[in-house]
Backbone as XML, in Angstrom:
<?xml version="1.0"?>
<chain id="A" units="angstrom">
  <residue number="1" name="UNK">
    <atom name="N" x="119.436" y="82.979" z="105.610"/>
    <atom name="CA" x="118.803" y="84.269" z="105.877"/>
    <atom name="C" x="119.880" y="85.243" z="106.353"/>
  </residue>
  <residue number="2" name="UNK">
    <atom name="N" x="119.962" y="86.396" z="105.692"/>
    <atom name="CA" x="120.912" y="87.437" z="106.076"/>
    <atom name="C" x="120.144" y="88.618" z="106.650"/>
  </residue>
  <residue number="3" name="UNK">
    <atom name="N" x="120.633" y="89.125" z="107.772"/>
    <atom name="CA" x="120.079" y="90.323" z="108.371"/>
    <atom name="C" x="121.053" y="91.458" z="108.059"/>
  </residue>
  <residue number="4" name="UNK">
    <atom name="N" x="120.571" y="92.487" z="107.381"/>
    <atom name="CA" x="121.419" y="93.561" z="106.870"/>
    <atom name="C" x="121.126" y="94.850" z="107.627"/>
  </residue>
  <residue number="5" name="UNK">
    <atom name="N" x="122.195" y="95.505" z="108.086"/>
    <atom name="CA" x="122.085" y="96.804" z="108.737"/>
    <atom name="C" x="122.147" y="97.881" z="107.659"/>
  </residue>
  <residue number="6" name="UNK">
    <atom name="N" x="121.245" y="98.853" z="107.737"/>
    <atom name="CA" x="121.234" y="99.983" z="106.810"/>
    <atom name="C" x="121.260" y="101.259" z="107.638"/>
  </residue>
  <residue number="7" name="UNK">
    <atom name="N" x="122.371" y="102.002" z="107.543"/>
    <atom name="CA" x="122.524" y="103.213" z="108.332"/>
    <atom name="C" x="122.580" y="104.463" z="107.476"/>
  </residue>
  <residue number="8" name="UNK">
    <atom name="N" x="122.552" y="105.592" z="108.132"/>
    <atom name="CA" x="122.583" y="106.919" z="107.512"/>
    <atom name="C" x="121.342" y="107.185" z="106.666"/>
  </residue>
  <residue number="9" name="UNK">
    <atom name="N" x="120.217" y="106.671" z="107.128"/>
    <atom name="CA" x="118.955" y="106.910" z="106.430"/>
    <atom name="C" x="118.418" y="108.295" z="106.760"/>
  </residue>
  <residue number="10" name="UNK">
    <atom name="N" x="117.730" y="108.876" z="105.797"/>
    <atom name="CA" x="116.977" y="110.096" z="106.057"/>
    <atom name="C" x="115.889" y="109.753" z="107.076"/>
  </residue>
  <residue number="11" name="UNK">
    <atom name="N" x="115.580" y="110.671" z="107.957"/>
    <atom name="CA" x="114.549" y="110.423" z="108.957"/>
    <atom name="C" x="113.160" y="110.294" z="108.331"/>
  </residue>
  <residue number="12" name="UNK">
    <atom name="N" x="113.036" y="110.656" z="107.058"/>
    <atom name="CA" x="111.747" y="110.572" z="106.357"/>
    <atom name="C" x="111.592" y="109.299" z="105.541"/>
  </residue>
  <residue number="13" name="UNK">
    <atom name="N" x="112.587" y="108.425" z="105.545"/>
    <atom name="CA" x="112.530" y="107.197" z="104.748"/>
    <atom name="C" x="111.389" y="106.306" z="105.228"/>
  </residue>
  <residue number="14" name="UNK">
    <atom name="N" x="110.628" y="105.779" z="104.278"/>
    <atom name="CA" x="109.529" y="104.866" z="104.564"/>
    <atom name="C" x="109.959" y="103.432" z="104.256"/>
  </residue>
  <residue number="15" name="UNK">
    <atom name="N" x="109.341" y="102.459" z="104.944"/>
    <atom name="CA" x="109.706" y="101.055" z="104.750"/>
    <atom name="C" x="109.536" y="100.607" z="103.303"/>
  </residue>
  <residue number="16" name="UNK">
    <atom name="N" x="108.466" y="101.043" z="102.636"/>
    <atom name="CA" x="108.249" y="100.607" z="101.254"/>
    <atom name="C" x="109.330" y="101.135" z="100.306"/>
  </residue>
  <residue number="17" name="UNK">
    <atom name="N" x="109.853" y="102.339" z="100.561"/>
    <atom name="CA" x="110.939" y="102.882" z="99.742"/>
    <atom name="C" x="112.202" y="102.033" z="99.898"/>
  </residue>
  <residue number="18" name="UNK">
    <atom name="N" x="112.506" y="101.685" z="101.138"/>
    <atom name="CA" x="113.693" y="100.889" z="101.413"/>
    <atom name="C" x="113.539" y="99.483" z="100.840"/>
  </residue>
  <residue number="19" name="UNK">
    <atom name="N" x="112.353" y="98.918" z="100.972"/>
    <atom name="CA" x="112.077" y="97.588" z="100.410"/>
    <atom name="C" x="112.313" y="97.597" z="98.896"/>
  </residue>
  <residue number="20" name="UNK">
    <atom name="N" x="111.827" y="98.632" z="98.222"/>
    <atom name="CA" x="112.007" y="98.739" z="96.766"/>
    <atom name="C" x="113.475" y="98.753" z="96.383"/>
  </residue>
  <residue number="21" name="UNK">
    <atom name="N" x="114.276" y="99.497" z="97.125"/>
    <atom name="CA" x="115.708" y="99.590" z="96.826"/>
    <atom name="C" x="116.375" y="98.228" z="96.931"/>
  </residue>
  <residue number="22" name="UNK">
    <atom name="N" x="116.005" y="97.449" z="97.939"/>
    <atom name="CA" x="116.623" y="96.136" z="98.139"/>
    <atom name="C" x="116.028" y="95.080" z="97.208"/>
  </residue>
  <residue number="23" name="UNK">
    <atom name="N" x="114.743" y="95.198" z="96.859"/>
    <atom name="CA" x="114.122" y="94.224" z="95.962"/>
    <atom name="C" x="114.721" y="94.264" z="94.566"/>
  </residue>
  <residue number="24" name="UNK">
    <atom name="N" x="115.405" y="95.354" z="94.230"/>
    <atom name="CA" x="116.117" y="95.409" z="92.953"/>
    <atom name="C" x="117.281" y="94.424" z="92.903"/>
  </residue>
  <residue number="25" name="UNK">
    <atom name="N" x="117.617" y="93.828" z="94.047"/>
    <atom name="CA" x="118.748" y="92.904" z="94.127"/>
    <atom name="C" x="118.338" y="91.519" z="94.584"/>
  </residue>
  <residue number="26" name="UNK">
    <atom name="N" x="117.052" y="91.319" z="94.906"/>
    <atom name="CA" x="116.586" y="89.999" z="95.322"/>
    <atom name="C" x="115.345" y="90.089" z="96.199"/>
  </residue>
  <residue number="27" name="UNK">
    <atom name="N" x="114.989" y="88.952" z="96.769"/>
    <atom name="CA" x="113.798" y="88.837" z="97.599"/>
    <atom name="C" x="114.041" y="89.433" z="98.979"/>
  </residue>
  <residue number="28" name="UNK">
    <atom name="N" x="113.098" y="90.241" z="99.426"/>
    <atom name="CA" x="113.173" y="90.854" z="100.751"/>
    <atom name="C" x="112.096" y="90.227" z="101.629"/>
  </residue>
  <residue number="29" name="UNK">
    <atom name="N" x="112.518" y="89.678" z="102.747"/>
    <atom name="CA" x="111.596" y="89.045" z="103.693"/>
    <atom name="C" x="110.950" y="90.086" z="104.616"/>
  </residue>
  <residue number="30" name="UNK">
    <atom name="N" x="111.766" y="91.012" z="105.147"/>
    <atom name="CA" x="111.264" y="91.961" z="106.141"/>
    <atom name="C" x="112.110" y="93.226" z="106.137"/>
  </residue>
  <residue number="31" name="UNK">
    <atom name="N" x="111.466" y="94.376" z="106.353"/>
    <atom name="CA" x="112.143" y="95.665" z="106.509"/>
    <atom name="C" x="111.669" y="96.273" z="107.822"/>
  </residue>
  <residue number="32" name="UNK">
    <atom name="N" x="112.619" y="96.672" z="108.668"/>
    <atom name="CA" x="112.272" y="97.282" z="109.954"/>
    <atom name="C" x="113.067" y="98.565" z="110.136"/>
  </residue>
  <residue number="33" name="UNK">
    <atom name="N" x="112.390" y="99.707" z="110.017"/>
    <atom name="CA" x="113.031" y="100.986" z="110.312"/>
    <atom name="C" x="112.903" y="101.195" z="111.815"/>
  </residue>
  <residue number="34" name="UNK">
    <atom name="N" x="114.021" y="101.450" z="112.472"/>
    <atom name="CA" x="114.037" y="101.571" z="113.924"/>
    <atom name="C" x="113.639" y="102.992" z="114.327"/>
  </residue>
  <residue number="35" name="UNK">
    <atom name="N" x="112.700" y="103.075" z="115.262"/>
    <atom name="CA" x="112.233" y="104.393" z="115.706"/>
    <atom name="C" x="112.464" y="104.571" z="117.199"/>
  </residue>
  <residue number="36" name="UNK">
    <atom name="N" x="112.528" y="105.820" z="117.604"/>
    <atom name="CA" x="112.714" y="106.182" z="119.001"/>
    <atom name="C" x="111.465" y="105.796" z="119.790"/>
  </residue>
  <residue number="37" name="UNK">
    <atom name="N" x="111.649" y="105.156" z="120.920"/>
    <atom name="CA" x="110.518" y="104.720" z="121.744"/>
    <atom name="C" x="109.658" y="105.879" z="122.231"/>
  </residue>
  <residue number="38" name="UNK">
    <atom name="N" x="110.292" y="106.979" z="122.581"/>
    <atom name="CA" x="109.552" y="108.101" z="123.161"/>
    <atom name="C" x="108.850" y="108.961" z="122.123"/>
  </residue>
  <residue number="39" name="UNK">
    <atom name="N" x="109.547" y="109.263" z="121.017"/>
    <atom name="CA" x="108.995" y="110.196" z="120.034"/>
    <atom name="C" x="108.354" y="109.502" z="118.833"/>
  </residue>
  <residue number="40" name="UNK">
    <atom name="N" x="108.723" y="108.241" z="118.574"/>
    <atom name="CA" x="108.223" y="107.538" z="117.407"/>
    <atom name="C" x="108.945" y="107.928" z="116.132"/>
  </residue>
  <residue number="41" name="UNK">
    <atom name="N" x="109.888" y="108.858" z="116.226"/>
    <atom name="CA" x="110.640" y="109.332" z="115.063"/>
    <atom name="C" x="111.733" y="108.331" z="114.693"/>
  </residue>
  <residue number="42" name="UNK">
    <atom name="N" x="112.013" y="108.211" z="113.414"/>
    <atom name="CA" x="113.063" y="107.311" z="112.938"/>
    <atom name="C" x="114.394" y="107.658" z="113.594"/>
  </residue>
  <residue number="43" name="UNK">
    <atom name="N" x="115.186" y="106.627" z="113.887"/>
    <atom name="CA" x="116.520" y="106.848" z="114.449"/>
    <atom name="C" x="117.583" y="106.883" z="113.350"/>
  </residue>
  <residue number="44" name="UNK">
    <atom name="N" x="117.153" y="106.739" z="112.086"/>
    <atom name="CA" x="118.090" y="106.867" z="110.969"/>
    <atom name="C" x="118.775" y="105.572" z="110.567"/>
  </residue>
  <residue number="45" name="UNK">
    <atom name="N" x="118.261" y="104.439" z="111.056"/>
    <atom name="CA" x="118.805" y="103.165" z="110.608"/>
    <atom name="C" x="117.700" y="102.116" z="110.572"/>
  </residue>
  <residue number="46" name="UNK">
    <atom name="N" x="117.998" y="101.029" z="109.860"/>
    <atom name="CA" x="116.998" y="99.974" z="109.669"/>
    <atom name="C" x="117.695" y="98.635" z="109.523"/>
  </residue>
  <residue number="47" name="UNK">
    <atom name="N" x="116.877" y="97.587" z="109.534"/>
    <atom name="CA" x="117.357" y="96.240" z="109.264"/>
    <atom name="C" x="116.505" y="95.654" z="108.150"/>
  </residue>
  <residue number="48" name="UNK">
    <atom name="N" x="117.178" y="94.986" z="107.215"/>
    <atom name="CA" x="116.501" y="94.339" z="106.096"/>
    <atom name="C" x="116.887" y="92.865" z="106.124"/>
  </residue>
  <residue number="49" name="UNK">
    <atom name="N" x="115.889" y="91.982" z="106.083"/>
    <atom name="CA" x="116.155" y="90.545" z="106.057"/>
    <atom name="C" x="115.930" y="90.026" z="104.644"/>
  </residue>
  <residue number="50" name="UNK">
    <atom name="N" x="116.949" y="89.325" z="104.130"/>
    <atom name="CA" x="116.866" y="88.712" z="102.804"/>
    <atom name="C" x="117.161" y="87.218" z="102.951"/>
  </residue>
  <residue number="51" name="UNK">
    <atom name="N" x="116.265" y="86.341" z="102.445"/>
    <atom name="CA" x="116.439" y="84.905" z="102.651"/>
    <atom name="C" x="117.576" y="84.282" z="101.840"/>
  </residue>
  <residue number="52" name="UNK">
    <atom name="N" x="117.939" y="84.867" z="100.703"/>
    <atom name="CA" x="118.982" y="84.308" z="99.850"/>
    <atom name="C" x="120.308" y="85.016" z="100.127"/>
  </residue>
  <residue number="53" name="UNK">
    <atom name="N" x="121.306" y="84.250" z="100.590"/>
    <atom name="CA" x="122.597" y="84.831" z="100.973"/>
    <atom name="C" x="123.306" y="85.529" z="99.813"/>
  </residue>
  <residue number="54" name="UNK">
    <atom name="N" x="123.263" y="84.944" z="98.624"/>
    <atom name="CA" x="123.932" y="85.556" z="97.463"/>
    <atom name="C" x="123.276" y="86.876" z="97.085"/>
  </residue>
  <residue number="55" name="UNK">
    <atom name="N" x="121.948" y="86.914" z="97.109"/>
    <atom name="CA" x="121.235" y="88.152" z="96.796"/>
    <atom name="C" x="121.543" y="89.224" z="97.845"/>
  </residue>
  <residue number="56" name="UNK">
    <atom name="N" x="121.629" y="88.810" z="99.093"/>
    <atom name="CA" x="121.939" y="89.749" z="100.163"/>
    <atom name="C" x="123.333" y="90.343" z="99.972"/>
  </residue>
  <residue number="57" name="UNK">
    <atom name="N" x="124.303" y="89.511" z="99.635"/>
    <atom name="CA" x="125.670" y="89.991" z="99.398"/>
    <atom name="C" x="125.711" y="90.968" z="98.221"/>
  </residue>
  <residue number="58" name="UNK">
    <atom name="N" x="124.943" y="90.676" z="97.162"/>
    <atom name="CA" x="124.878" y="91.590" z="96.015"/>
    <atom name="C" x="124.245" y="92.921" z="96.412"/>
  </residue>
  <residue number="59" name="UNK">
    <atom name="N" x="123.201" y="92.865" z="97.221"/>
    <atom name="CA" x="122.535" y="94.097" z="97.670"/>
    <atom name="C" x="123.483" y="94.946" z="98.515"/>
  </residue>
  <residue number="60" name="UNK">
    <atom name="N" x="124.232" y="94.295" z="99.395"/>
    <atom name="CA" x="125.189" y="95.024" z="100.243"/>
    <atom name="C" x="126.239" y="95.705" z="99.371"/>
  </residue>
  <residue number="61" name="UNK">
    <atom name="N" x="126.792" y="94.947" z="98.417"/>
    <atom name="CA" x="127.832" y="95.502" z="97.539"/>
    <atom name="C" x="127.297" y="96.670" z="96.711"/>
  </residue>
  <residue number="62" name="UNK">
    <atom name="N" x="126.062" y="96.548" z="96.228"/>
    <atom name="CA" x="125.499" y="97.576" z="95.358"/>
    <atom name="C" x="125.050" y="98.821" z="96.125"/>
  </residue>
  <residue number="63" name="UNK">
    <atom name="N" x="124.548" y="98.644" z="97.344"/>
    <atom name="CA" x="123.921" y="99.766" z="98.038"/>
    <atom name="C" x="124.808" y="100.459" z="99.064"/>
  </residue>
  <residue number="64" name="UNK">
    <atom name="N" x="125.899" y="99.823" z="99.485"/>
    <atom name="CA" x="126.788" y="100.479" z="100.446"/>
    <atom name="C" x="127.422" y="101.697" z="99.777"/>
  </residue>
  <residue number="65" name="UNK">
    <atom name="N" x="127.181" y="102.864" z="100.338"/>
    <atom name="CA" x="127.704" y="104.110" z="99.782"/>
    <atom name="C" x="126.806" y="104.749" z="98.731"/>
  </residue>
  <residue number="66" name="UNK">
    <atom name="N" x="125.741" y="104.058" z="98.335"/>
    <atom name="CA" x="124.831" y="104.583" z="97.308"/>
    <atom name="C" x="124.020" y="105.750" z="97.855"/>
  </residue>
  <residue number="67" name="UNK">
    <atom name="N" x="123.682" y="106.696" z="96.977"/>
    <atom name="CA" x="122.852" y="107.834" z="97.356"/>
    <atom name="C" x="121.405" y="107.366" z="97.476"/>
  </residue>
  <residue number="68" name="UNK">
    <atom name="N" x="120.790" y="107.639" z="98.618"/>
    <atom name="CA" x="119.401" y="107.260" z="98.856"/>
    <atom name="C" x="118.760" y="108.390" z="99.648"/>
  </residue>
  <residue number="69" name="UNK">
    <atom name="N" x="117.888" y="109.122" z="99.033"/>
    <atom name="CA" x="117.256" y="110.254" z="99.697"/>
    <atom name="C" x="118.234" y="111.364" z="100.029"/>
  </residue>
  <residue number="70" name="UNK">
    <atom name="N" x="119.282" y="111.508" z="99.194"/>
    <atom name="CA" x="120.262" y="112.555" z="99.407"/>
    <atom name="C" x="121.342" y="112.216" z="100.424"/>
  </residue>
  <residue number="71" name="UNK">
    <atom name="N" x="121.388" y="110.958" z="100.846"/>
    <atom name="CA" x="122.382" y="110.533" z="101.836"/>
    <atom name="C" x="123.098" y="109.278" z="101.342"/>
  </residue>
  <residue number="72" name="UNK">
    <atom name="N" x="124.364" y="109.141" z="101.703"/>
    <atom name="CA" x="125.144" y="107.951" z="101.333"/>
    <atom name="C" x="124.856" y="106.853" z="102.354"/>
  </residue>
  <residue number="73" name="UNK">
    <atom name="N" x="124.221" y="105.768" z="101.885"/>
    <atom name="CA" x="123.870" y="104.672" z="102.783"/>
    <atom name="C" x="125.102" y="103.960" z="103.320"/>
  </residue>
  <residue number="74" name="UNK">
    <atom name="N" x="124.983" y="103.450" z="104.515"/>
    <atom name="CA" x="125.981" y="102.565" z="105.106"/>
    <atom name="C" x="125.292" y="101.216" z="105.243"/>
  </residue>
  <residue number="75" name="UNK">
    <atom name="N" x="125.726" y="100.235" z="104.428"/>
    <atom name="CA" x="125.053" y="98.943" z="104.380"/>
    <atom name="C" x="126.068" y="97.834" z="104.641"/>
  </residue>
  <residue number="76" name="UNK">
    <atom name="N" x="125.772" y="96.990" z="105.629"/>
    <atom name="CA" x="126.620" y="95.832" z="105.908"/>
    <atom name="C" x="125.831" y="94.774" z="106.670"/>
  </residue>
  <residue number="77" name="UNK">
    <atom name="N" x="126.447" y="93.611" z="106.860"/>
    <atom name="CA" x="125.782" y="92.566" z="107.625"/>
    <atom name="C" x="125.585" y="93.038" z="109.055"/>
  </residue>
  <residue number="78" name="UNK">
    <atom name="N" x="124.402" y="92.795" z="109.582"/>
    <atom name="CA" x="124.117" y="93.176" z="110.967"/>
    <atom name="C" x="124.872" y="92.246" z="111.900"/>
  </residue>
  <residue number="79" name="UNK">
    <atom name="N" x="125.406" y="92.824" z="112.961"/>
    <atom name="CA" x="126.073" y="92.013" z="113.984"/>
    <atom name="C" x="125.059" y="91.711" z="115.072"/>
  </residue>
  <residue number="80" name="UNK">
    <atom name="N" x="125.108" y="90.520" z="115.637"/>
    <atom name="CA" x="124.168" y="90.216" z="116.721"/>
    <atom name="C" x="124.436" y="91.093" z="117.938"/>
  </residue>
  <residue number="81" name="UNK">
    <atom name="N" x="123.395" y="91.378" z="118.674"/>
    <atom name="CA" x="123.548" y="92.169" z="119.893"/>
    <atom name="C" x="124.344" y="91.376" z="120.914"/>
  </residue>
  <residue number="82" name="UNK">
    <atom name="N" x="125.176" y="92.078" z="121.673"/>
    <atom name="CA" x="125.896" y="91.436" z="122.763"/>
    <atom name="C" x="124.972" y="91.395" z="123.962"/>
  </residue>
  <residue number="83" name="UNK">
    <atom name="N" x="125.063" y="90.339" z="124.736"/>
    <atom name="CA" x="124.171" y="90.214" z="125.893"/>
    <atom name="C" x="124.932" y="90.444" z="127.191"/>
  </residue>
  <residue number="84" name="UNK">
    <atom name="N" x="125.614" y="91.588" z="127.283"/>
    <atom name="CA" x="126.407" y="91.869" z="128.474"/>
    <atom name="C" x="125.655" y="92.752" z="129.462"/>
  </residue>
  <residue number="85" name="UNK">
    <atom name="N" x="124.347" y="92.699" z="129.425"/>
    <atom name="CA" x="123.545" y="93.435" z="130.406"/>
    <atom name="C" x="123.370" y="94.893" z="130.034"/>
  </residue>
  <residue number="86" name="UNK">
    <atom name="N" x="122.451" y="95.548" z="130.692"/>
    <atom name="CA" x="122.249" y="96.964" z="130.485"/>
    <atom name="C" x="121.307" y="97.294" z="129.346"/>
  </residue>
  <residue number="87" name="UNK">
    <atom name="N" x="121.070" y="96.359" z="128.443"/>
    <atom name="CA" x="120.153" y="96.590" z="127.339"/>
    <atom name="C" x="120.661" y="97.620" z="126.364"/>
  </residue>
  <residue number="88" name="UNK">
    <atom name="N" x="119.812" y="98.021" z="125.448"/>
    <atom name="CA" x="120.190" y="99.023" z="124.452"/>
    <atom name="C" x="120.905" y="98.398" z="123.282"/>
  </residue>
  <residue number="89" name="UNK">
    <atom name="N" x="121.089" y="99.176" z="122.248"/>
    <atom name="CA" x="121.739" y="98.681" z="121.036"/>
    <atom name="C" x="123.181" y="98.322" z="121.328"/>
  </residue>
  <residue number="90" name="UNK">
    <atom name="N" x="123.600" y="97.127" z="120.937"/>
    <atom name="CA" x="124.970" y="96.698" z="121.124"/>
    <atom name="C" x="125.270" y="96.188" z="122.510"/>
  </residue>
  <residue number="91" name="UNK">
    <atom name="N" x="124.299" y="96.200" z="123.409"/>
    <atom name="CA" x="124.507" y="95.669" z="124.750"/>
    <atom name="C" x="125.407" y="96.566" z="125.581"/>
  </residue>
  <residue number="92" name="UNK">
    <atom name="N" x="125.718" y="96.111" z="126.746"/>
    <atom name="CA" x="126.609" y="96.866" z="127.619"/>
    <atom name="C" x="125.907" y="98.021" z="128.290"/>
  </residue>
  <residue number="93" name="UNK">
    <atom name="N" x="126.609" y="98.670" z="129.220"/>
    <atom name="CA" x="126.052" y="99.826" z="129.916"/>
    <atom name="C" x="126.608" y="101.092" z="129.303"/>
  </residue>
  <residue number="94" name="UNK">
    <atom name="N" x="125.860" y="102.168" z="129.384"/>
    <atom name="CA" x="126.292" y="103.436" z="128.799"/>
    <atom name="C" x="127.577" y="103.957" z="129.411"/>
  </residue>
  <residue number="95" name="UNK">
    <atom name="N" x="127.799" y="103.710" z="130.704"/>
    <atom name="CA" x="128.961" y="104.294" z="131.355"/>
    <atom name="C" x="130.177" y="103.369" z="131.338"/>
  </residue>
  <residue number="96" name="UNK">
    <atom name="N" x="130.163" y="102.307" z="130.529"/>
    <atom name="CA" x="131.299" y="101.389" z="130.458"/>
    <atom name="C" x="132.579" y="102.074" z="130.027"/>
  </residue>
  <residue number="97" name="UNK">
    <atom name="N" x="132.497" y="103.161" z="129.269"/>
    <atom name="CA" x="133.703" y="103.797" z="128.744"/>
    <atom name="C" x="134.156" y="104.979" z="129.606"/>
  </residue>
  <residue number="98" name="UNK">
    <atom name="N" x="133.708" y="105.070" z="130.813"/>
    <atom name="CA" x="134.047" y="106.202" z="131.676"/>
    <atom name="C" x="135.175" y="105.886" z="132.652"/>
  </residue>
  <residue number="99" name="UNK">
    <atom name="N" x="135.912" y="104.843" z="132.417"/>
    <atom name="CA" x="137.020" y="104.523" z="133.305"/>
    <atom name="C" x="136.573" y="103.692" z="134.485"/>
  </residue>
  <residue number="100" name="UNK">
    <atom name="N" x="137.371" y="103.697" z="135.521"/>
    <atom name="CA" x="137.103" y="102.866" z="136.689"/>
    <atom name="C" x="136.540" y="103.679" z="137.843"/>
  </residue>
  <residue number="101" name="UNK">
    <atom name="N" x="135.558" y="104.489" z="137.580"/>
    <atom name="CA" x="134.926" y="105.285" z="138.621"/>
    <atom name="C" x="134.145" y="104.390" z="139.578"/>
  </residue>
  <residue number="102" name="UNK">
    <atom name="N" x="134.023" y="104.867" z="140.788"/>
    <atom name="CA" x="133.155" y="104.183" z="141.751"/>
    <atom name="C" x="131.707" y="104.445" z="141.340"/>
  </residue>
  <residue number="103" name="UNK">
    <atom name="N" x="130.817" y="103.507" z="141.625"/>
    <atom name="CA" x="129.406" y="103.727" z="141.289"/>
    <atom name="C" x="128.854" y="104.962" z="141.983"/>
  </residue>
  <residue number="104" name="UNK">
    <atom name="N" x="127.938" y="105.647" z="141.350"/>
    <atom name="CA" x="127.322" y="106.835" z="141.938"/>
    <atom name="C" x="126.423" y="106.428" z="143.099"/>
  </residue>
  <residue number="105" name="UNK">
    <atom name="N" x="126.375" y="107.315" z="144.065"/>
    <atom name="CA" x="125.494" y="107.106" z="145.215"/>
    <atom name="C" x="124.158" y="107.772" z="144.921"/>
  </residue>
  <residue number="106" name="UNK">
    <atom name="N" x="123.072" y="107.246" z="145.493"/>
    <atom name="CA" x="121.767" y="107.884" z="145.293"/>
    <atom name="C" x="121.764" y="109.302" z="145.811"/>
  </residue>
  <residue number="107" name="UNK">
    <atom name="N" x="120.891" y="110.158" z="145.256"/>
    <atom name="CA" x="120.846" y="111.578" z="145.626"/>
    <atom name="C" x="119.761" y="111.891" z="146.652"/>
  </residue>
  <residue number="108" name="UNK">
    <atom name="N" x="119.443" y="111.013" z="147.546"/>
    <atom name="CA" x="118.416" y="111.354" z="148.545"/>
    <atom name="C" x="118.983" y="111.560" z="149.881"/>
  </residue>
</chain>
């Protein structure tokens, strides 16, 4: 089973449209367009699960850079999330790249 990351999607892309694009290259198990928790609006990326590794590799090769809804798709194997705390996509804390600052004090 391959989990495929699909980025640079139009915010109007529907799961069935994306499924159709990938089914042209093999069997699709699941399509998940990621949406914002607060607004419900698409975040512009999705994950596609394909059970056959060879079909998944063919889909990645064929669709990476392909025009889809007027945008060039970014398609590659999904990397597992890191579990370094803080939650969110890719793990880690948002302020990890801010240098060695002292933690902020509460504002009360």
